[in-house]
C-alpha positions as CSV (number, residue, x, y, z in Angstrom):
1,M,-29.7,29.4,72.2
2,T,-33.5,29.9,72.8
3,A,-36.1,27.2,72.1
4,A,-37.3,29.2,69.1
5,E,-33.8,29.4,67.6
6,T,-33.3,25.7,68.2
7,E,-36.6,24.9,66.5
8,A,-35.7,27.1,63.5
9,E,-32.3,25.5,63.1
10,S,-33.9,22.1,63.2
11,A,-36.4,23.0,60.6
12,A,-33.6,24.5,58.4
13,V,-31.6,21.2,58.6
14,T,-34.7,19.2,57.8
15,L,-35.4,21.4,54.7
16,A,-31.7,21.2,53.6
17,R,-31.6,17.4,53.6
18,P,-34.0,16.8,50.7
19,A,-32.5,19.7,48.8
20,S,-29.0,18.2,49.1
21,R,-30.4,14.9,47.8
22,T,-31.9,16.5,44.8
23,A,-29.0,18.8,44.1
24,R,-26.7,16.0,42.9
25,S,-27.7,13.0,40.7
26,S,-27.2,9.5,42.1
27,V,-24.1,7.6,41.1
28,G,-26.3,5.2,39.1
29,T,-27.9,8.1,37.2
30,I,-24.5,9.7,36.5
31,I,-23.2,6.4,35.2
32,A,-26.2,5.8,33.0
33,A,-26.5,9.4,31.7
34,S,-22.8,9.7,30.8
35,M,-22.3,6.2,29.5
36,V,-25.4,6.0,27.3
37,G,-24.4,8.7,24.8
38,T,-20.9,7.3,24.1
39,T,-22.4,3.8,23.9
40,I,-24.7,5.1,21.1
41,E,-21.9,7.1,19.6
42,F,-19.6,4.1,19.1
43,Y,-22.5,1.8,18.3
44,D,-23.6,4.1,15.5
45,F,-20.2,4.9,14.2
46,Y,-19.1,1.2,14.2
47,A,-22.4,0.2,12.5
48,Y,-21.6,2.7,9.8
49,G,-17.9,1.7,9.6
50,T,-18.9,-2.0,9.3
51,A,-21.5,-1.3,6.7
52,A,-19.2,1.0,4.8
53,A,-16.5,-1.7,4.7
54,N,-18.7,-4.6,3.8
55,Y,-22.1,-3.6,2.3
56,F,-22.1,0.1,1.2
57,P,-19.7,-0.5,-1.7
58,R,-22.5,-2.7,-3.3
59,V,-25.6,-0.9,-1.9
60,F,-24.6,2.7,-2.6
61,F,-21.7,2.3,-5.0
62,S,-21.1,-0.1,-7.9
63,D,-18.2,-2.3,-7.1
64,K,-18.4,-4.3,-10.3
65,T,-15.9,-2.3,-12.3
66,N,-13.3,-1.7,-9.6
67,P,-14.0,-3.1,-6.1
68,T,-11.1,-1.2,-4.5
69,V,-12.4,2.2,-5.8
70,A,-15.9,1.4,-4.6
71,L,-14.5,0.5,-1.2
72,L,-12.5,3.7,-1.0
73,L,-15.5,5.8,-2.0
74,S,-17.7,4.1,0.6
75,L,-15.1,4.7,3.3
76,V,-14.9,8.4,2.3
77,T,-18.6,8.8,3.3
78,F,-17.5,7.6,6.7
79,A,-15.5,10.8,7.0
80,V,-18.5,13.1,6.5
81,A,-19.7,12.9,10.1
82,F,-16.2,13.6,11.5
83,L,-16.1,16.8,9.4
84,A,-19.4,17.8,10.9
85,R,-18.4,17.1,14.5
86,P,-16.5,20.3,15.2
87,V,-19.5,22.2,14.0
88,G,-21.6,20.3,16.4
89,S,-19.2,21.0,19.2
90,L,-19.4,24.7,18.6
91,I,-23.3,24.6,18.5
92,F,-23.8,22.4,21.5
93,G,-20.8,23.7,23.4
94,H,-22.3,27.2,23.2
95,F,-25.6,26.0,24.8
96,G,-23.8,23.6,27.2
97,D,-21.7,26.4,28.6
98,S,-24.6,29.0,28.6
99,I,-27.8,27.2,29.5
100,G,-26.5,23.9,31.0
101,R,-25.2,20.4,30.4
102,K,-28.5,18.6,30.9
103,A,-30.8,20.2,28.2
104,T,-27.9,20.3,25.7
105,L,-27.2,16.6,26.1
106,V,-30.9,15.7,25.6
107,V,-31.0,17.6,22.3
108,S,-27.7,16.2,21.0
109,L,-28.9,12.7,21.7
110,M,-32.1,13.2,19.8
111,T,-30.3,14.7,16.8
112,M,-27.9,11.8,16.7
113,G,-30.6,9.2,17.0
114,V,-32.9,10.5,14.3
115,A,-30.1,10.7,11.8
116,T,-28.9,7.2,12.5
117,F,-32.4,5.8,12.2
118,L,-32.9,7.5,8.8
119,I,-29.7,5.9,7.5
120,G,-31.3,2.6,8.1
121,C,-34.3,3.7,6.0
122,L,-32.5,4.9,2.9
123,P,-33.0,3.2,-0.5
124,G,-29.9,2.1,-2.3
125,Y,-28.2,3.2,-5.6
126,D,-30.4,0.9,-7.7
127,M,-33.5,2.8,-6.6
128,W,-32.4,6.4,-6.1
129,G,-29.1,6.6,-8.0
130,V,-26.8,9.4,-7.0
131,W,-29.5,10.9,-4.8
132,A,-29.1,7.9,-2.5
133,V,-25.5,8.7,-2.0
134,L,-26.4,12.4,-1.4
135,A,-29.0,11.4,1.2
136,L,-26.6,9.1,2.9
137,C,-24.0,11.9,3.2
138,V,-26.7,14.4,4.6
139,C,-27.8,11.9,7.2
140,R,-24.2,11.2,8.1
141,F,-23.5,15.0,8.4
142,V,-26.5,15.5,10.7
143,Q,-25.3,12.5,12.8
144,G,-22.0,14.2,13.2
145,I,-23.6,17.4,14.3
146,G,-25.4,15.6,17.1
147,L,-22.3,13.6,18.0
148,G,-20.3,16.8,18.2
149,G,-22.1,17.8,21.4
150,E,-22.2,14.4,22.9
151,W,-18.8,13.3,24.4
152,S,-17.9,16.6,26.1
153,G,-21.3,16.9,27.8
154,A,-21.2,13.3,28.9
155,A,-17.7,13.7,30.3
156,L,-18.8,16.8,32.3
157,V,-21.8,15.0,33.7
158,A,-19.5,12.3,35.1
159,T,-16.5,14.4,36.2
160,E,-18.4,17.5,37.6
161,N,-20.3,15.1,39.9
162,A,-17.2,13.2,40.9
163,P,-15.2,13.3,44.2
164,A,-12.0,15.2,43.6
165,D,-9.8,12.1,44.1
166,K,-11.9,10.0,41.7
167,R,-12.4,12.2,38.7
168,A,-10.5,9.9,36.3
169,L,-12.5,6.9,37.5
170,Y,-15.8,8.8,37.1
171,G,-14.5,10.0,33.7
172,S,-14.2,6.3,32.7
173,F,-18.0,6.1,32.6
174,P,-18.4,7.7,29.2
175,E,-15.3,6.1,28.0
176,L,-16.7,2.6,28.8
177,G,-19.5,3.5,26.4
178,A,-17.0,2.8,23.6
179,P,-16.5,-0.9,24.2
180,I,-20.1,-1.4,25.2
181,G,-21.4,0.2,22.0
182,F,-18.8,-1.6,19.9
183,F,-19.8,-5.0,21.5
184,L,-23.5,-4.4,21.0
185,C,-23.1,-3.4,17.4
186,N,-20.7,-6.2,16.6
187,G,-22.9,-8.7,18.3
188,T,-25.9,-7.5,16.2
189,Y,-23.9,-8.0,13.0
190,V,-22.6,-11.4,14.0
191,V,-26.1,-12.6,14.8
192,L,-27.4,-11.3,11.5
193,E,-24.6,-12.9,9.6
194,M,-25.2,-16.2,11.3
195,F,-28.8,-16.4,10.1
196,N,-28.7,-14.6,6.7
197,D,-26.7,-15.1,3.6
198,D,-24.9,-12.3,1.7
199,A,-27.9,-11.5,-0.5
200,A,-30.2,-11.0,2.6
201,M,-27.6,-8.8,4.3
202,L,-27.3,-6.6,1.2
203,A,-31.1,-6.4,0.8
204,W,-32.1,-5.6,4.4
205,G,-29.8,-7.0,7.0
206,W,-27.4,-4.1,7.1
207,R,-30.3,-1.8,8.0
208,V,-31.1,-3.6,11.3
209,P,-28.3,-2.2,13.5
210,F,-29.2,1.4,12.4
211,L,-32.9,0.9,13.2
212,L,-32.2,-0.8,16.5
213,S,-30.2,2.2,17.7
214,S,-33.5,4.0,18.3
215,L,-34.1,1.7,21.3
216,L,-30.8,3.0,22.9
217,V,-31.8,6.6,22.1
218,V,-35.1,6.2,24.0
219,V,-33.4,4.7,27.0
220,G,-30.8,7.6,26.9
221,L,-33.5,10.2,26.7
222,L,-35.4,8.7,29.7
223,V,-32.3,8.8,31.8
224,R,-31.1,12.3,30.8
225,V,-34.5,13.9,31.3
226,H,-34.4,12.9,35.0
227,M,-30.8,13.8,35.8
228,E,-29.8,16.9,37.7
229,E,-27.7,19.8,36.4
230,T,-24.1,19.4,37.5
231,P,-22.9,21.2,40.7
232,A,-20.0,22.9,38.8
233,F,-22.3,24.6,36.3
234,R,-24.8,25.6,39.0
235,A,-21.9,27.2,40.9
236,A,-20.8,29.1,37.8
237,Q,-24.4,30.4,37.3
238,R,-24.6,31.5,41.0
239,S,-21.2,33.4,40.7
240,Q,-22.2,34.8,37.3
241,R,-19.2,33.3,35.5
242,V,-21.3,32.0,32.6
243,V,-20.1,33.7,29.4
244,K,-22.3,34.7,26.4
245,A,-19.9,33.5,23.7
246,P,-18.0,30.5,25.0
247,A,-16.3,29.7,21.6
248,V,-14.9,33.2,21.4
249,E,-13.6,32.9,25.0
250,V,-12.1,29.5,24.3
251,F,-10.0,30.7,21.4
252,R,-9.1,33.9,23.1
253,T,-7.8,32.3,26.4
254,S,-7.4,28.6,25.8
255,W,-6.3,28.0,22.2
256,R,-3.2,26.2,23.4
257,Q,-5.3,23.7,25.4
258,V,-7.5,23.1,22.3
259,L,-4.4,22.0,20.4
260,Q,-3.2,19.9,23.2
261,A,-6.6,18.2,23.5
262,T,-6.7,17.5,19.8
263,F,-3.5,15.6,19.6
264,L,-4.0,13.9,22.9
265,V,-7.1,12.2,21.6
266,A,-6.3,11.9,17.9
267,V,-4.1,8.8,18.3
268,T,-6.9,6.9,20.1
269,Y,-9.2,7.5,17.2
270,T,-6.5,6.4,14.7
271,L,-5.9,3.2,16.7
272,F,-9.6,2.4,17.2
273,Y,-10.5,2.7,13.6
274,T,-7.3,0.9,12.5
275,L,-8.3,-2.0,14.8
276,A,-12.1,-2.0,14.2
277,T,-12.6,-0.9,10.6
278,W,-9.5,-1.1,8.6
279,S,-8.4,-4.4,10.0
280,L,-11.8,-5.9,9.3
281,A,-11.6,-5.2,5.6
282,W,-7.9,-6.1,5.5
283,A,-8.5,-9.5,7.2
284,T,-11.6,-10.5,5.3
285,K,-11.1,-9.3,1.8
286,T,-8.8,-10.7,-0.9
287,D,-5.9,-8.8,-2.5
288,A,-8.1,-8.1,-5.5
289,Q,-10.8,-6.5,-3.3
290,G,-8.3,-4.2,-1.6
291,G,-7.7,-6.4,1.5
292,G,-4.8,-8.4,2.8
293,G,-6.0,-11.9,1.9
294,L,-5.7,-13.2,5.5
295,G,-8.5,-15.6,4.9
296,F,-11.0,-14.8,7.6
297,S,-14.7,-14.6,7.1
298,T,-16.5,-11.4,8.3
299,Q,-18.3,-13.4,11.0
300,E,-15.1,-15.0,12.3
301,Y,-13.3,-11.7,12.5
302,M,-16.2,-9.9,14.1
303,T,-16.3,-12.6,16.8
304,M,-12.6,-12.0,17.5
305,L,-13.2,-8.3,17.7
306,M,-16.0,-8.9,20.2
307,A,-13.7,-10.9,22.4
308,S,-10.8,-8.5,22.2
309,V,-13.0,-5.4,23.0
310,C,-13.5,-6.8,26.5
311,V,-9.7,-6.2,27.0
312,F,-10.4,-2.6,25.9
313,A,-13.0,-2.2,28.7
314,V,-10.8,-3.7,31.4
315,F,-7.8,-1.4,30.6
316,I,-10.0,1.7,30.5
317,V,-10.9,1.2,34.2
318,L,-7.3,0.1,35.1
319,S,-5.7,3.1,33.5
320,C,-8.2,5.5,35.2
321,V,-7.4,4.0,38.6
322,F,-3.7,4.6,38.0
323,A,-4.5,8.1,36.6
324,D,-6.1,9.0,39.9
325,R,-3.2,7.7,41.9
326,L,-0.2,8.6,39.7
327,G,-1.5,11.4,37.6
328,R,-2.9,11.6,34.1
329,R,0.4,12.7,32.6
330,R,2.4,9.6,33.5
331,V,-0.2,7.2,32.2
332,I,-0.5,9.0,28.8
333,I,3.3,9.3,28.4
334,G,3.6,5.6,29.0
335,S,0.8,4.7,26.6
336,S,2.2,6.9,23.9
337,I,5.6,5.3,24.0
338,A,4.0,1.8,24.0
339,L,1.9,2.8,21.0
340,V,5.1,3.8,19.0
341,V,6.5,0.3,19.7
342,F,3.2,-1.4,18.8
343,A,3.0,0.6,15.5
344,A,6.4,-0.8,14.6
345,V,5.5,-4.4,15.5
346,F,1.9,-5.0,14.5
347,P,2.4,-5.1,10.7
348,L,4.2,-8.4,11.2
349,L,1.1,-9.9,12.8
350,M,-1.1,-8.7,9.9
351,N,1.2,-9.8,7.0
352,K,0.3,-13.1,5.4
353,A,3.9,-13.5,4.1
354,V,5.0,-13.6,7.8
355,V,2.1,-15.3,9.7
356,G,0.4,-17.1,6.9
357,V,-3.3,-17.3,6.0
358,H,-6.0,-17.6,8.7
359,N,-3.6,-17.3,11.6
360,T,-6.1,-16.8,14.5
361,A,-3.4,-16.5,17.2
362,A,-1.6,-13.7,15.3
363,A,-4.9,-11.8,14.7
364,M,-6.0,-12.1,18.3
365,L,-2.6,-11.0,19.6
366,F,-2.8,-7.9,17.3
367,L,-6.3,-7.1,18.5
368,C,-5.8,-7.7,22.2
369,L,-2.5,-5.7,22.3
370,G,-4.1,-2.9,20.3
371,F,-7.2,-2.7,22.4
372,A,-5.2,-2.9,25.7
373,L,-3.2,0.1,24.6
374,M,-6.3,1.8,23.4
375,G,-7.8,1.4,26.8
376,I,-4.8,2.9,28.5
377,A,-4.6,5.8,26.2
378,F,-8.4,6.5,26.1
379,G,-9.3,6.0,29.7
380,P,-7.9,9.1,31.4
381,I,-9.0,11.4,28.5
382,G,-12.5,11.6,30.1
383,A,-11.0,13.6,33.0
384,L,-7.9,15.1,31.4
385,L,-9.6,17.1,28.6
386,P,-12.2,18.8,30.8
387,E,-9.5,19.6,33.4
388,L,-7.6,21.6,30.8
389,F,-10.4,24.2,30.7
390,S,-12.2,26.4,33.2
391,V,-15.8,25.7,34.1
392,N,-17.3,28.5,32.0
393,V,-15.9,27.2,28.7
394,R,-15.3,23.5,29.6
395,Y,-18.1,22.1,27.4
396,T,-17.0,24.1,24.4
397,G,-13.2,23.7,24.9
398,S,-13.1,20.0,25.6
399,G,-15.7,19.4,22.8
400,I,-13.8,21.3,20.2
401,G,-10.5,19.5,21.1
402,Y,-12.2,16.1,21.1
403,N,-14.0,16.6,17.8
404,L,-11.0,18.2,16.0
405,A,-9.2,15.0,17.0
406,A,-11.9,13.0,15.3
407,I,-10.9,14.8,12.0
408,V,-7.2,14.5,12.5
409,G,-7.2,11.0,13.9
410,A,-10.3,9.2,12.5
411,A,-12.1,10.9,9.6
412,F,-10.0,9.4,6.9
413,V,-8.3,6.5,8.7
414,P,-10.1,3.7,7.0
415,S,-9.6,5.3,3.6
416,V,-6.0,6.3,4.1
417,A,-5.1,3.0,5.7
418,T,-6.8,1.1,2.9
419,W,-5.0,3.2,0.3
420,L,-1.6,2.9,2.1
421,S,-1.8,-0.8,2.6
422,S,-2.9,-1.5,-1.0
423,H,0.0,0.5,-2.4
424,W,2.9,0.0,0.1
425,G,1.8,-2.8,2.3
426,V,0.7,-3.1,5.9
427,G,3.9,-1.6,7.2
428,S,2.8,1.8,6.0
429,V,-0.3,1.6,8.2
430,G,2.1,1.0,11.2
431,L,4.1,4.1,10.2
432,Y,0.8,6.1,10.1
433,L,-0.1,5.0,13.6
434,G,3.4,5.7,14.9
435,V,3.3,9.3,13.7
436,M,0.0,9.8,15.5
437,A,1.4,8.3,18.7
438,L,4.4,10.7,18.5
439,G,2.0,13.6,18.2
440,C,0.2,12.5,21.3
441,L,3.6,12.2,23.2
442,V,4.5,15.7,22.2
443,A,1.1,17.0,23.3
444,I,1.2,15.4,26.8
445,L,4.8,16.6,27.4
446,T,3.6,20.2,26.9
447,C,0.8,19.7,29.5
448,H,1.0,20.3,33.2
449,E,-0.4,17.6,35.5
450,T,-4.1,18.3,36.0
451,K,-5.0,15.7,38.7
452,D,-5.2,18.3,41.5
453,V,-6.6,21.3,39.7
454,D,-9.6,23.1,41.3
455,Y,-12.4,21.8,39.1
456,M,-15.0,24.3,40.3
457,R,-13.0,27.3,39.2
């Protein structure tokens, strides 16, 4: 090799080094960019779920005539965002698969954040009447549109930057946003309840968590603006595999995977909102109010939820470690079977005729077991769903499946569970969860193992 060739090669290597450093985001940036969106998602949704269960029946609906009906109507508005989420996944999935993950995630986060902030600004029924309810539903719908593009993009930022043997572990980053968002929201409500009476919470206290979410949105935007596009999407661009109509391509080539994804995720939604929203109302409200008369105050039960959600976080990570070693399929099959058993047993722990009133040990056992199983079922989803789809439709396909699951598994869970338990007792809620767990088991049995798929294809 001549001196000139050696010098040229040296220069090329020097130029390539900074390029390689900027081509892929740092692990810290990947964690922050993928985790912040789901943190805000679960923060916002649990803020709404808590408000819908405890404050909205009196703020936006009159509960003086029939408190149970007012509670059910309030919880129905909870479903509006879930109905909007598949629309959001189609919109943001189209741009995520055609122009890139980064820009799409920035816009989805802004959409979600503005809608949540506006919910905290709305006047109540006493001031606006039925228009207040309509405005609440519109904000909730827009919130769902933004959320529809959030999870799948966050999962792709994590897994498309991951080493091949650690995709499930990297996929746990957005999943960990769920317990973090839940903890932050719950902690905010607990602090507010400690220092304010019921009248203050109804007047202004319920608004604070919605308004504070704007701080999380600003942090998320700062992180996402500075992250890099994922290597897998750049490779698809270079090889001209980007499609003009991702949604059409998904339903033409991957409709089976969309159905599988829907039922794989649906049970985790059902379980989460059974634990976090339905059980809060059931444990803190009297029989006359549509609850189970377990004798807990809202502050007490929220504190127990905050403690048990730490179990959720630990089991997300553990399940992802095992999913990388043993495969996604084995972990999900095991969690589905365990959930069927849990569904049959947990009604005993939430029945005052069995455990009595204000039984803290029984309530904590219910919450910790439920959140442990939630972590096992939810953790590998961050890698499994994107692995079901090819790179050119991955954002759209995984997003549609995930957000259809939100309708099937979560949209009406608080309302349905409240109605079931008020008519047929807590055992009917267990049956509801058991059916969803069986749906997940059937879905995973029809899937091939995805641990070793070529993720760049």
